[in-house]
NUFIGU-185937 format. One line per 2 residues: their letters; for each residue x, y, z of C-alpha. Coordinates in nm, 3 decimals. Each point is the difference from the previous one (the first is absolute). Layout:
// NUFIGU-185937
A = X:Y:Z  ...
// end
This chain:
// NUFIGU-185937
MK = -0.011:0.030:-0.015  0.111:0.350:-0.073
FS = -0.144:0.275:0.189  -0.153:0.232:-0.220
NC = -0.086:0.343:-0.016  -0.352:-0.027:0.016
GI = -0.076:0.175:0.334  0.198:0.334:-0.106
CI = -0.352:0.166:-0.029  -0.119:-0.127:0.320
LA = 0.338:0.155:0.191  -0.036:0.298:-0.221
TA = -0.346:0.075:0.154  0.079:-0.094:0.300
LM = 0.288:0.237:0.021  -0.216:0.278:-0.110
LF = -0.230:-0.085:0.295  0.291:0.011:0.221
MQ = 0.141:0.321:-0.150  -0.357:0.173:0.081
AS = -0.045:-0.171:0.360  0.350:0.131:0.133
SA = -0.094:0.350:-0.044  -0.320:-0.019:0.214
ED = 0.059:0.131:0.371  0.126:-0.232:0.257
NS = -0.298:-0.022:0.233  0.163:-0.280:0.228
VK = -0.140:0.000:0.340  0.276:0.057:0.270
LA = -0.100:-0.233:0.301  0.129:0.032:0.371
QL = 0.119:-0.293:0.176  -0.193:-0.182:0.281
NI = 0.163:-0.124:0.310  -0.119:-0.327:0.086
PH = -0.013:-0.007:0.404  0.140:-0.340:0.172
AD = -0.155:-0.122:0.305  0.100:-0.280:0.211
LK = -0.332:-0.147:0.058  -0.209:-0.315:-0.186
LN = -0.325:0.015:-0.182  -0.275:-0.221:0.064
VD = -0.183:0.009:-0.388  -0.369:-0.019:0.134
GE = -0.144:0.340:-0.210  -0.075:0.191:0.328
LN = 0.289:0.234:0.009  0.009:0.005:0.330
DK = 0.382:-0.086:0.060  0.248:0.231:0.206
IW = 0.263:-0.016:-0.334  -0.272:0.207:-0.227
QH = 0.042:0.271:0.249  0.366:0.057:-0.130
AL = -0.096:-0.030:-0.356  0.039:0.255:-0.281
DV = -0.364:0.124:-0.120  -0.044:0.061:-0.385
PL = -0.284:0.104:-0.142  -0.137:-0.125:-0.347
NI = -0.179:0.315:-0.150  0.125:0.014:-0.370
VN = -0.209:-0.175:-0.290  0.238:-0.034:-0.271
SP = -0.182:-0.261:-0.233  -0.219:0.069:-0.168
WN = -0.023:0.352:0.152  0.345:0.225:-0.062
NK = 0.119:0.011:0.371  -0.338:0.135:0.130
PS = -0.140:0.012:0.349  -0.105:-0.336:0.114
PV = -0.404:-0.035:0.097  0.077:-0.221:0.272
ST = 0.250:-0.008:0.294  0.272:-0.263:0.043
MA = 0.265:-0.003:0.267  0.298:-0.270:0.026
KV = 0.216:-0.019:0.289  0.376:-0.153:-0.044
VE = 0.257:-0.122:0.227  0.254:-0.304:0.020
NG = 0.171:-0.172:0.260  0.283:-0.160:-0.163
EF = -0.162:-0.296:-0.076  -0.316:0.115:-0.179
LY = -0.121:0.285:-0.191  -0.351:0.099:0.145
IA = -0.261:0.207:-0.209  -0.359:0.072:0.108
FI = -0.294:0.139:-0.219  -0.291:0.178:0.129
AQ = -0.223:0.059:-0.324  -0.344:0.204:0.097
DP = -0.254:-0.062:-0.222  -0.336:0.240:0.029
NP = -0.165:-0.294:-0.160  0.106:-0.312:0.203
EL = -0.232:-0.240:-0.208  0.133:0.082:-0.330
IQ = 0.326:-0.179:0.132  0.108:-0.232:-0.278
GF = 0.182:-0.249:0.212  -0.021:-0.383:-0.011
LG = 0.135:-0.318:0.145  0.241:-0.186:-0.301
DR = 0.296:-0.186:-0.042  0.340:0.207:-0.004
DT = 0.020:0.230:-0.295  -0.351:-0.019:-0.098
RW = -0.177:0.285:0.091  0.195:0.284:-0.174
GD = -0.317:0.154:-0.069  -0.127:0.056:0.342
DL = 0.064:0.319:0.239  0.388:-0.064:0.067
VG = 0.236:0.192:0.193  0.421:-0.045:-0.024
LK = 0.319:0.093:-0.088  0.257:-0.001:-0.299
LD = 0.372:-0.090:0.158  0.333:0.040:-0.159
TY = 0.268:-0.143:0.230  0.326:0.057:-0.218
NN = -0.139:0.380:-0.085  0.079:-0.079:-0.347
RR = -0.334:0.050:-0.154  0.034:-0.321:-0.200
LN = -0.213:-0.227:0.215  -0.288:0.048:0.247
YE = -0.137:-0.250:0.232  -0.351:0.078:0.027
FF = -0.252:-0.088:0.292  -0.381:0.057:-0.011
VN = -0.289:-0.108:0.247  -0.341:0.014:-0.031
PH = -0.278:0.094:0.280  -0.024:-0.381:0.154
GV = 0.369:-0.029:-0.047  0.030:-0.188:-0.295
QH = 0.426:0.022:-0.138  0.107:0.115:-0.315
DS = 0.357:0.037:-0.091  0.215:0.017:-0.295
IA = 0.347:0.108:-0.135  -0.024:0.293:-0.273
NE = 0.262:0.039:-0.262  0.028:0.348:-0.120
MT = 0.244:-0.147:-0.259  -0.233:-0.184:-0.168
GD = -0.337:0.174:0.133  -0.124:-0.363:0.107
SD = -0.130:-0.059:0.372  0.044:-0.375:0.094
SA = -0.284:-0.091:0.231  0.102:-0.395:0.048
WD = 0.275:0.164:0.234  -0.149:-0.146:0.382
GI = 0.209:0.171:0.274  -0.094:-0.142:0.385
WE = -0.139:0.301:0.150  -0.284:0.098:0.252
SV = -0.310:0.238:-0.039  -0.357:0.028:0.144
GK = -0.283:0.189:-0.108  -0.302:0.165:0.181
IT = -0.301:0.123:-0.129  -0.120:0.300:0.223
DA = -0.301:0.266:0.046  0.234:0.250:-0.156
GY = 0.158:-0.214:-0.291  0.278:-0.241:0.075
QV = 0.362:-0.082:0.106  0.283:-0.214:-0.052
EI = 0.312:-0.076:0.189  0.283:-0.178:-0.228
AI = 0.339:-0.136:0.169  0.251:-0.071:-0.281
PY = 0.312:-0.167:0.151  0.336:0.072:-0.131
HI = 0.078:-0.343:-0.054  -0.210:-0.021:-0.344
LN = 0.142:0.325:-0.138  0.342:0.025:-0.198
FE = 0.214:0.332:0.102  0.344:0.080:0.101
DN = 0.080:-0.132:0.307  0.218:0.220:0.255
DD = -0.028:0.209:0.328  -0.025:0.312:-0.178
VK = -0.333:0.211:-0.008  -0.126:-0.140:-0.311
TW = -0.204:0.232:-0.336  -0.299:-0.162:-0.112
AM = -0.248:0.115:-0.228  -0.413:-0.014:0.099
EL = -0.322:0.042:-0.155  -0.316:-0.014:0.216
IR = -0.325:-0.066:-0.186  -0.351:-0.028:0.000
LY = -0.235:-0.125:-0.270  -0.350:0.123:0.029
PR = -0.226:-0.166:-0.265  -0.371:0.143:-0.040
DS = -0.109:0.182:-0.317  0.359:0.026:-0.048
RL = 0.301:-0.169:0.143  0.208:0.287:0.190
RI = 0.367:-0.086:0.024  0.054:0.207:0.342
SH = 0.357:0.056:0.096  0.235:0.227:0.267
IE = 0.167:0.145:-0.289  -0.053:0.186:-0.364
LD = 0.106:-0.202:-0.296  0.128:0.176:-0.350
RD = -0.211:-0.126:-0.300  0.266:0.100:-0.224
DA = 0.243:-0.222:0.199  -0.050:-0.369:-0.109
CW = 0.197:-0.153:0.284  -0.213:0.050:0.309
LC = 0.203:-0.189:0.180  0.266:0.222:-0.036
QI = -0.201:0.286:0.170  -0.073:-0.208:0.301
PE = 0.170:0.179:0.292  0.260:-0.130:0.248
II = -0.045:-0.165:0.310  0.309:0.010:0.276
GF = 0.059:-0.211:0.301  0.001:-0.372:0.034
KD = 0.373:0.029:0.187  -0.073:-0.361:0.154
AK = -0.175:-0.165:-0.275  0.170:-0.313:-0.095
AS = -0.088:-0.213:-0.334  -0.061:-0.379:0.091
KN = 0.279:-0.218:-0.035  -0.152:-0.283:0.142
LM = -0.133:-0.341:-0.215  -0.381:-0.025:-0.072
LT = -0.077:-0.369:-0.052  -0.278:-0.087:-0.136
PT = -0.076:-0.405:-0.025  -0.291:-0.095:-0.267
LV = -0.224:-0.320:0.010  -0.231:-0.082:-0.255
AD = -0.232:-0.324:-0.055  -0.242:-0.070:-0.273
RS = -0.182:-0.242:-0.155  -0.046:0.000:-0.348
ES = -0.262:-0.208:-0.245  -0.038:0.014:-0.380
RG = -0.143:-0.182:-0.290  0.010:-0.011:-0.385
FI = -0.240:-0.052:-0.235  0.030:-0.266:-0.262
TD = -0.221:0.016:-0.350  0.046:-0.355:-0.194
EN = -0.050:-0.069:-0.342  -0.384:0.031:-0.003
GI = 0.003:0.351:0.129  -0.084:-0.086:0.338
TR = 0.149:0.175:0.259  0.034:-0.122:0.367
KT = 0.200:0.067:0.337  0.289:-0.135:0.117
DW = 0.035:-0.128:0.388  0.084:0.295:0.194
QS = 0.395:-0.039:0.098  0.142:0.186:0.357
AN = 0.301:0.100:0.145  0.108:0.114:0.338
DI = 0.282:0.248:0.039  0.134:0.149:0.333
DA = 0.284:0.246:-0.050  0.199:0.217:0.234
GL = 0.160:0.271:-0.085  0.249:0.279:0.159
DL = 0.017:0.374:-0.081  0.266:0.169:0.181
RW = 0.064:0.415:-0.003  0.312:0.121:0.121
GI = 0.129:0.389:0.042  0.348:-0.071:-0.073
NA = 0.062:0.352:0.153  -0.235:0.317:-0.078
NT = 0.048:0.055:-0.335  0.018:-0.394:-0.125
LL = -0.295:-0.218:0.019  0.016:-0.386:-0.095
NI = -0.284:-0.200:-0.092  0.032:-0.406:-0.025
TV = -0.294:-0.267:-0.111  0.013:-0.334:0.059
NP = -0.298:-0.218:-0.149  -0.178:0.262:-0.025
DF = -0.383:0.003:-0.049  -0.032:0.220:-0.278
SN = -0.346:-0.053:-0.095  -0.254:0.268:0.014
VE = -0.237:-0.062:0.282  -0.267:0.221:-0.226
SD = -0.068:-0.059:-0.368  0.066:0.299:-0.228
AG = -0.212:0.176:-0.174  -0.182:-0.098:-0.291
QL = 0.098:0.116:-0.368  -0.150:-0.004:-0.379
SV = 0.252:-0.229:-0.158  -0.189:-0.066:-0.331
NK = 0.168:0.190:-0.318  0.293:0.113:0.227
TF = 0.354:-0.058:-0.176  0.206:0.120:0.255
SL = 0.046:-0.165:0.386  -0.196:0.124:0.236
YY = 0.146:0.199:0.279  -0.043:-0.134:0.392
KE = 0.094:0.174:0.316  0.268:-0.148:0.236
KR = -0.156:-0.051:0.346  0.276:-0.245:0.127
QF = 0.173:0.151:0.328  0.351:-0.115:-0.076
FV = -0.004:0.167:-0.357  -0.193:0.312:0.133
EN = 0.220:0.073:0.290  0.237:0.289:-0.136
SE = -0.132:-0.046:-0.385  0.063:0.334:-0.027
YF = 0.337:-0.026:-0.014  0.031:-0.154:-0.349
SS = -0.221:0.222:-0.190  0.095:0.151:-0.323
DF = -0.172:0.164:-0.292  -0.054:-0.299:-0.160
DL = -0.176:-0.295:0.213  0.317:-0.276:-0.004
VY = -0.114:-0.151:0.344  -0.353:-0.160:-0.044
TR = 0.021:-0.244:0.287  -0.329:-0.182:-0.068
NI = 0.232:-0.160:-0.259  0.164:-0.209:0.273
AD = -0.260:-0.263:0.048  0.095:-0.240:0.259
PE = 0.339:0.056:0.143  0.133:-0.236:0.269
YG = 0.252:0.315:0.192  0.043:0.336:-0.049
AK = 0.300:0.250:0.135  -0.037:0.400:-0.039
LT = 0.185:0.246:0.130  -0.067:0.385:-0.019
GT = 0.142:0.304:0.153  0.056:0.398:0.011
HD = 0.293:0.168:0.110  0.049:0.415:-0.085
SH = -0.050:0.027:-0.371  0.044:-0.364:-0.102
SY = -0.300:-0.249:-0.017  0.010:-0.380:-0.079
GA = -0.153:-0.340:-0.016  0.050:-0.334:-0.109
FM = -0.218:-0.319:-0.022  0.020:-0.339:-0.095
TN = -0.249:-0.297:-0.014  -0.041:-0.352:-0.156
DT = -0.324:-0.111:-0.181  -0.111:-0.342:-0.032
QT = -0.196:0.163:-0.283  0.127:0.192:-0.320
NI = -0.253:0.245:-0.154  0.095:0.230:-0.270
IL = -0.162:0.252:-0.197  0.128:0.002:-0.366
PG = -0.058:0.367:-0.110  -0.080:0.124:-0.342
NT = -0.139:0.303:-0.186  -0.334:-0.122:-0.073
GS = -0.053:-0.232:0.305  0.155:-0.189:0.246
RL = 0.006:-0.401:0.158  0.075:-0.184:0.320
IS = 0.233:-0.281:-0.048  0.067:-0.247:0.303
LN = 0.369:-0.210:0.018  -0.063:-0.275:0.218
EE = 0.328:0.016:0.201  0.094:0.234:0.294
SE = 0.152:0.328:-0.045  0.171:0.283:0.192
SG = -0.142:0.352:-0.020  0.171:0.313:0.168
AV = 0.073:0.403:-0.040  0.237:0.234:0.144
KY = -0.073:0.403:-0.025  0.199:0.260:0.136
RY = -0.054:0.374:-0.005  0.177:0.305:0.068
DV = -0.138:0.326:0.073  0.228:0.253:-0.130
ND = -0.211:0.257:0.172  -0.326:0.144:0.056
DL = -0.109:0.011:-0.373  0.241:-0.297:-0.151
SV = -0.037:-0.373:0.052  0.227:-0.266:-0.201
GV = -0.048:-0.370:0.030  0.038:-0.307:-0.132
IT = -0.160:-0.366:-0.028  0.070:-0.325:-0.061
TL = -0.203:-0.300:-0.035  0.011:-0.362:-0.105
RQ = -0.185:-0.345:-0.021  0.177:-0.325:-0.057
TD = -0.036:-0.401:-0.055  0.274:-0.209:-0.115
DY = -0.098:0.106:-0.363  -0.138:0.300:-0.002
HN = 0.077:0.358:0.133  -0.092:0.333:-0.037
FV = 0.193:0.310:0.152  -0.093:0.324:0.011
SG = 0.204:0.331:0.062  -0.029:0.373:0.013
ID = 0.009:0.324:0.120  -0.254:0.247:0.062
SK = -0.049:0.370:0.139  -0.238:0.258:0.092
YR = 0.106:0.362:0.024  -0.258:0.294:0.115
LD = 0.078:0.298:-0.181  -0.210:0.202:0.184
DS = -0.356:-0.005:0.219  -0.193:-0.097:-0.273
NT = 0.220:-0.179:-0.262  0.180:-0.294:0.021
FQ = 0.188:-0.268:-0.245  0.034:-0.369:0.023
AQ = 0.213:-0.246:-0.198  0.089:-0.354:0.001
VL = 0.206:-0.198:-0.249  0.021:-0.414:0.019
FA = 0.172:-0.228:-0.131  -0.107:-0.410:-0.010
DT = 0.186:-0.303:-0.039  -0.218:-0.340:-0.054
QD = 0.064:-0.373:-0.085  -0.347:-0.146:-0.100
AA = -0.020:-0.374:0.055  -0.113:-0.240:-0.295
NM = -0.396:0.012:0.126  -0.037:0.384:-0.016
TR = 0.042:0.005:-0.350  -0.232:-0.062:-0.281
SG = 0.315:-0.182:-0.170  0.090:-0.189:0.274
NE = 0.387:0.106:0.009  0.181:0.186:0.260
ET = 0.056:0.377:-0.061  0.247:0.244:0.159
FT = -0.068:0.363:-0.055  0.035:0.333:0.127
DQ = -0.187:0.374:0.001  -0.075:0.301:0.136
AF = -0.293:0.231:0.130  0.021:0.343:0.071
KI = -0.288:0.294:0.156  0.017:0.378:0.038
EY = -0.280:0.172:0.141  -0.075:0.382:0.066
EH = -0.261:0.089:0.267  -0.123:0.349:0.052
DS = -0.282:0.007:0.317  -0.131:0.313:0.142
EY = -0.327:0.175:0.097  -0.138:0.017:-0.328
WQ = 0.212:-0.212:-0.212  0.118:-0.367:0.010
ID = 0.186:-0.105:-0.339  0.189:-0.312:-0.041
AE = 0.210:-0.056:-0.304  0.160:-0.361:-0.057
HQ = 0.222:-0.214:-0.251  0.095:-0.387:0.054
EI = 0.129:-0.221:-0.222  0.006:-0.371:0.110
GE = 0.229:-0.225:-0.219  -0.181:-0.330:-0.215
KF = 0.244:-0.240:0.181  -0.022:0.224:0.365
RA = -0.122:-0.221:0.250  -0.075:0.081:0.361
DL = -0.138:-0.351:0.141  0.011:0.110:0.364
GF = -0.216:0.329:-0.075  -0.306:0.042:-0.139
MP = 0.063:0.153:-0.387  -0.189:-0.203:-0.237
RA = 0.051:0.185:-0.247  0.342:0.036:-0.229
DY = 0.085:0.098:-0.362  -0.147:0.382:0.007
KK = 0.037:0.351:0.046  -0.248:0.248:0.166
SE = 0.001:0.345:0.017  -0.243:0.137:0.192
IE = -0.166:0.368:0.164  -0.272:0.040:0.222
VK = -0.133:0.377:0.102  -0.234:0.066:0.297
RL = -0.148:0.295:0.079  -0.160:0.050:0.340
MY = -0.268:0.257:0.122  -0.109:0.029:0.366
GE = -0.338:0.075:0.204  -0.084:0.210:0.250
PD = -0.017:-0.162:0.370  -0.419:0.053:-0.040
SA = 0.008:-0.118:-0.366  -0.169:-0.303:-0.148
WQ = 0.324:-0.105:-0.111  0.358:0.026:0.116
EM = 0.236:-0.136:-0.316  -0.048:-0.016:-0.342
KF = 0.219:-0.148:-0.250  0.037:0.023:-0.365
SG = 0.276:-0.260:-0.183  0.137:-0.074:-0.324
QW = 0.236:-0.278:-0.087  0.179:-0.085:-0.331
QI = 0.255:-0.311:0.019  0.146:-0.204:-0.353
LH = 0.150:-0.323:0.005  0.240:-0.152:-0.220
NE = 0.194:-0.360:-0.003  0.395:0.048:-0.067
NN = -0.021:-0.035:-0.355  -0.168:0.348:0.013
EL = -0.374:-0.179:-0.090  -0.264:0.130:0.146
LE = -0.238:-0.188:0.260  -0.221:0.242:0.157
RS = -0.083:0.354:0.018  -0.274:0.174:0.204
IS = -0.106:0.344:0.122  -0.252:0.029:0.293
SS = -0.186:0.245:0.190  -0.199:0.000:0.341
FN = -0.182:0.263:0.239  -0.004:-0.085:0.362
ID = -0.251:0.162:0.272  -0.060:-0.075:0.364
GP = -0.277:0.077:0.187  -0.250:-0.022:0.293
ML = -0.002:-0.282:0.194  0.350:-0.140:-0.053
SE = -0.124:-0.037:-0.398  0.240:0.019:-0.283
FD = -0.102:-0.019:-0.355  0.283:-0.051:-0.311
IM = -0.067:-0.041:-0.345  0.279:-0.070:-0.244
FI = 0.020:-0.035:-0.372  0.270:-0.205:-0.218
AA = 0.093:-0.076:-0.374  0.245:-0.279:-0.010
DK = 0.178:-0.133:-0.333  0.118:-0.326:0.082
VG = 0.137:-0.338:-0.141  -0.143:-0.322:0.042
LR = 0.195:-0.337:0.042  0.268:-0.110:-0.227
RY = -0.136:-0.246:-0.270  0.203:-0.308:0.157
EL = -0.118:0.119:0.346  -0.344:-0.084:-0.127
NS = 0.112:-0.335:-0.183  0.293:-0.187:0.157
NL = 0.047:-0.208:-0.264  0.144:0.327:-0.215
PI = 0.393:0.039:0.028  0.101:0.297:0.243
DN = -0.018:0.359:-0.123  0.034:0.295:0.247
SI = -0.058:0.264:-0.252  -0.285:0.183:0.011
DG = -0.036:0.209:-0.336  -0.199:-0.279:-0.236
NT = -0.024:-0.257:0.271  -0.259:0.169:0.214
ER = -0.336:0.213:-0.063  -0.059:0.341:0.162
FQ = -0.285:0.091:0.199  -0.172:0.344:0.094
EN = -0.128:-0.059:0.391  -0.268:0.300:0.100
QV = -0.125:-0.061:0.382  -0.179:0.239:0.265
VI = 0.089:-0.093:0.362  -0.278:0.175:0.219
YG = 0.104:-0.041:0.394  -0.250:0.127:0.309
AI = 0.055:-0.096:0.347  -0.178:0.136:0.314
QP = -0.063:-0.075:0.350  -0.356:0.158:0.114
TP = 0.005:-0.135:0.375  0.299:-0.107:0.201
QI = -0.084:-0.332:-0.023  -0.042:-0.035:-0.412
ST = 0.210:0.088:-0.214  -0.009:-0.114:-0.357
EL = 0.169:0.064:-0.383  -0.106:-0.102:-0.344
EL = 0.229:-0.024:-0.347  -0.084:-0.023:-0.319
TV = 0.220:-0.074:-0.332  -0.158:0.024:-0.308
GD = 0.159:-0.009:-0.367  0.196:-0.186:-0.238
KI = 0.251:-0.320:0.125  0.257:-0.197:-0.188
DY = -0.153:-0.391:0.019  0.365:-0.128:0.005
GN = -0.068:-0.331:-0.015  -0.152:0.014:-0.326
NR = 0.148:0.339:-0.129  -0.288:0.212:-0.086
LG = -0.153:0.298:0.166  -0.288:-0.008:0.191
DY = -0.278:0.166:0.260  0.120:0.009:0.387
VV = -0.203:0.082:0.277  0.128:-0.022:0.355
LY = -0.205:0.059:0.298  0.123:0.013:0.348
GN = -0.183:0.074:0.308  0.081:-0.020:0.394
IS = -0.148:0.052:0.300  0.098:-0.020:0.351
YN = -0.249:0.045:0.311  0.117:-0.022:0.357
VN = -0.325:-0.168:0.180  0.155:0.162:0.317
KH = 0.374:0.015:0.156  0.028:-0.368:-0.007
LE = -0.183:-0.139:-0.329  0.139:0.112:-0.337
FE = -0.134:-0.101:-0.371  0.184:0.060:-0.310
FS = -0.147:-0.109:-0.345  0.160:0.070:-0.342
HT = -0.119:-0.124:-0.335  0.156:0.025:-0.333
YS = -0.141:-0.049:-0.337  0.200:0.017:-0.307
DL = -0.149:-0.093:-0.346  0.194:-0.018:-0.342
AA = -0.186:0.003:-0.328  0.133:-0.043:-0.354
DD = -0.170:-0.075:-0.351  -0.354:0.105:0.143
AN = 0.030:-0.289:0.247  0.153:-0.038:0.350
VF = 0.319:-0.162:0.032  0.027:-0.024:0.366
TE = -0.178:0.139:0.363  0.195:0.012:0.314
NL = -0.159:0.034:0.372  0.199:0.011:0.309
TE = -0.137:0.021:0.313  0.170:0.037:0.352
LR = -0.206:0.015:0.330  0.209:0.075:0.306
VS = -0.170:-0.033:0.343  0.197:0.104:0.305
YQ = -0.109:0.016:0.373  0.272:0.158:0.231
FN = -0.074:-0.153:0.355  0.281:0.308:0.104
IN = 0.297:0.071:-0.089  0.186:-0.305:0.002
SY = -0.249:-0.260:-0.104  -0.204:-0.045:-0.304
LK = -0.178:-0.198:-0.222  -0.017:-0.004:-0.388
FN = -0.159:-0.136:-0.254  0.071:0.043:-0.388
VV = -0.130:-0.112:-0.345  0.152:0.032:-0.316
YT = -0.210:-0.093:-0.266  0.097:0.038:-0.426
DI = -0.268:-0.087:-0.239  0.144:-0.012:-0.346
DF = -0.190:-0.068:-0.326  0.151:-0.060:-0.381
NL = -0.228:-0.030:-0.304  0.204:-0.229:-0.153
DN = -0.182:0.077:-0.320  0.159:0.341:0.000
NP = 0.331:-0.074:0.202  0.187:-0.263:-0.170
AA = 0.306:0.058:0.223  -0.213:-0.158:0.311
YT = 0.009:-0.313:0.095  -0.287:-0.030:0.220
AK = -0.363:0.154:0.036  0.029:0.052:0.346
DN = 0.291:0.052:0.273  -0.127:0.081:0.362
TL = 0.151:-0.038:0.319  -0.104:0.086:0.334
ST = 0.233:0.059:0.325  -0.125:0.029:0.362
QL = 0.217:0.093:0.319  -0.088:-0.010:0.360
IY = 0.278:0.125:0.244  -0.001:0.050:0.344
AY = 0.313:0.235:0.116  0.109:0.100:0.354
KI = 0.292:0.220:-0.012  0.201:0.139:0.269
NP = 0.209:0.181:-0.173  0.088:-0.049:-0.404
QT = 0.256:-0.271:0.088  -0.222:-0.174:0.292
VF = -0.284:-0.126:-0.165  -0.220:-0.318:-0.037
YL = -0.181:-0.079:-0.295  -0.317:-0.283:-0.040
GY = -0.115:-0.035:-0.387  -0.168:-0.169:-0.228
SD = -0.003:0.016:-0.403  -0.098:-0.163:-0.288
NS = -0.026:0.025:-0.427  -0.266:-0.089:-0.214
IQ = 0.014:-0.005:-0.384  -0.223:-0.075:-0.285
DD = 0.052:-0.058:-0.381  -0.151:-0.118:-0.317
RL = 0.039:-0.334:0.194  -0.168:0.072:0.304
KS = -0.358:0.145:0.039  0.013:0.150:0.311
LE = 0.273:0.137:0.225  0.221:-0.303:0.155
RG = 0.224:0.027:0.302  0.320:-0.113:-0.105
QR = 0.234:0.107:0.356  -0.067:0.069:0.299
TI = 0.261:0.089:0.331  -0.022:0.100:0.360
YS = 0.268:0.126:0.121  0.148:0.160:0.358
KI = 0.312:0.237:0.029  0.111:0.129:0.336
SY = 0.330:0.195:0.043  0.109:0.215:0.302
AW = 0.293:0.292:0.008  0.223:-0.093:0.265
LP = 0.258:0.297:0.109  0.264:-0.218:0.228
// end
């Protein structure tokens, strides 16, 4: 692959916008430090706020609304109290409300009540404005925590720390006590007074969702983390160097059966085959020093306790993305982030062990992990689609990432990933950088090199192949009060592979620019924020053959009752699949021109959401227009309708129901109809325990008379799951569950259960 000049127009546009923006007046907010008092007292975290330690606390009023209002006075009163004792950072919130009956707060599992009334804080313990912890609590004490990454703009709510909180609703509103132990935080460990950064926040959802803070935020500064004021103190704070051992015991009984069709077309069920399994595992978490954390897992239970959300899968040419939930991979995963998604750990299916080392020191951060895998699943990328293959052999997977913060504005990183077996390997290495030109303008870039040796059964020819290739991306972002602009150019070589990552597309060059214009209403307006946006993009393969070009425009506005309305128009010129991809008997020909057909897709997408009461929220999305029928290489009429409703019957019981209807017709006849239905019922006994019942049903009907690519007229699946959980903390847990799966196709007249499992898991976090 040779790097082209296709992105020059993008970069020229970006430079012009930067020059205009950099001439603007610097309106950055200068904030005074807060001195956090120390008191040698303990706190009984019960939500009452009557312990003596609160008499020594620093009172901080939260009286500024910085979203969606621009630093306007808050309509409600909130007081935060902050104090520490050398072992814990204690924060209390007194959140007054003129209408306590409108408080949105329900019991739920950890990280599931982000839409509720919340109070909490952002905490940057290195004061380098790159990463920050987020701790939030709802009125019933339900915890929400995450790690936000300013470099990528992502917030990882899968991170779970062990901390304490209690919430209590009062006649005047609600109040919360929070105790954050220092041993869950990473920071420079010394005997000096420490300088961190902290913002105290209240989220107040009524007609609009107000973000209330103790500081003003400048909308022309895209880095809100950079504006958080410093806090000083914590002289006696010590980072944990202790071990945490978490033994795990998992027991399950699985039963499965198959369905056999004889020569007369009669299908019969085979006998149930059962298997019992008991596995013990161990997780070790060791703070080697204040800056370095070692995680080791042996024989882990790496299954997801709760099933993934369903996704439409018919007529998709690229692999589907699933979020990582497993704790070993989640903890400190932000240390491996980069512009391209190079570490997608859902590719690692069933490891027997894993080790991970992460840390930060001064301007340096680093991470490394290594696992094996008893399965080897690989996404083979292409420019019109990808496919998933499996090797019947064990593999090793790992990654190393190092980042150096040159100054407050410039960071440079290097990353290496690997996957390998005895006769296969994929090594990727590269550098990335992010540079803040000023408060509103940022450049990011990444260059990658990949070396791959394919096993014989990966290729259609059956021969082993060894090859190298390259990829790069450069991006400019402008983020100010009234304008958001994103200009990007990237190229990925035909032979480039990142098998540990999620990069299902290769052999393409993309240039893209998106412009958004923002407008704001007044606090008493029916709407608070309005957006107009337009996007243009064009994709070629390495031979400069056109793959796709599209233009879109959208309008978005919020309204009362937390409502939102969005409409988008899309016009796209796309290619279908290559001739050999439609007919496997043809020889491989990767060209586009003369080997594919072009189609014009025009679509409109309409989205709406509203929360008419604190108990009920609903959303609806409709997509109508043209869509390529990839299996038959033609243009069809496409309709997708998605609806979701969530109903909290009371503070314990919640129902969530969603349904997606997808229909494609071509040549005046139906091609397929896909229905995806999900029902999730949760009863939360208290903060620590819940009972959940989940149902995911997929009903797919193919019209064989108008869909020669289909092999069955019906493809239905039903999965059900019942889980009881008791959690003392995120690592000390008990699960008892049952799940089953049923199928139906042309052979079976109704859904037939083919698999069922009962399982139990217990783990205990022990600090020796």
